[in-house]
C-alpha positions in Angstrom: -19.6 -18.1 -10.0 -21.7 -20.7 -8.3 -23.6 -18.0 -6.4 -24.4 -16.2 -9.7 -25.6 -19.5 -11.2 -27.7 -20.2 -8.2 -29.2 -16.7 -8.2 -30.2 -17.0 -11.8 -31.5 -20.5 -11.4 -33.7 -19.5 -8.4 -34.6 -16.2 -10.1 -33.4 -14.3 -7.1 -32.5 -10.7 -8.0 -31.7 -9.9 -4.4 -29.2 -12.6 -4.0 -27.5 -11.6 -7.3 -27.5 -8.0 -6.3 -25.9 -8.8 -2.9 -23.3 -11.0 -4.6 -22.4 -8.2 -7.1 -22.2 -5.6 -4.3 -19.9 -7.9 -2.3 -17.5 -8.3 -5.2 -17.6 -4.6 -5.9 -16.8 -3.8 -2.3 -13.9 -6.3 -2.4 -12.6 -4.8 -5.6 -12.7 -1.2 -4.2 -10.9 -2.4 -1.1 -8.2 -4.0 -3.2 -7.8 -0.8 -5.4 -7.6 1.4 -2.3 -5.0 -0.9 -0.7 -2.7 -1.1 -3.8 -3.4 2.4 -5.3 0.2 3.5 -4.5 1.6 0.6 -6.5 -0.4 1.6 -9.6 0.6 5.2 -9.2 4.3 4.3 -8.9 4.0 2.0 -12.0 2.4 4.8 -13.9 5.1 7.3 -13.0 7.8 4.7 -14.0 6.0 4.2 -17.3 5.8 7.9 -17.9 9.6 8.3 -17.2 10.5 5.4 -19.5 8.3 6.8 -22.3 9.9 10.2 -22.0 13.4 8.7 -22.1 12.4 6.6 -25.1 11.0 9.7 -26.9 14.1 11.7 -26.1 16.3 8.9 -27.6 14.1 8.8 -30.7 14.3 12.5 -31.2 18.0 12.6 -30.6 18.5 9.8 -33.2 16.4 11.7 -35.7 18.4 14.8 -35.1 21.7 12.9 -35.7 20.3 11.3 -38.8 19.2 14.7 -40.2 22.5 16.3 -39.4 24.6 13.6 -41.1 22.3 13.1 -44.0 
């Protein structure tokens, strides 16, 4: 945050660009390192969503049958 403020104050586009590039590189390294965690969480979410949908459909079927 301070680097961004200093770059704007000094009107230094180069310093600001280097700062943004550094943060982007760190973010990409983080995503690459923890990509498997995100994929596992997505698979778990898909599984839970499908189980929930099956339960809702089963309940609707029961309600329609005993209406």
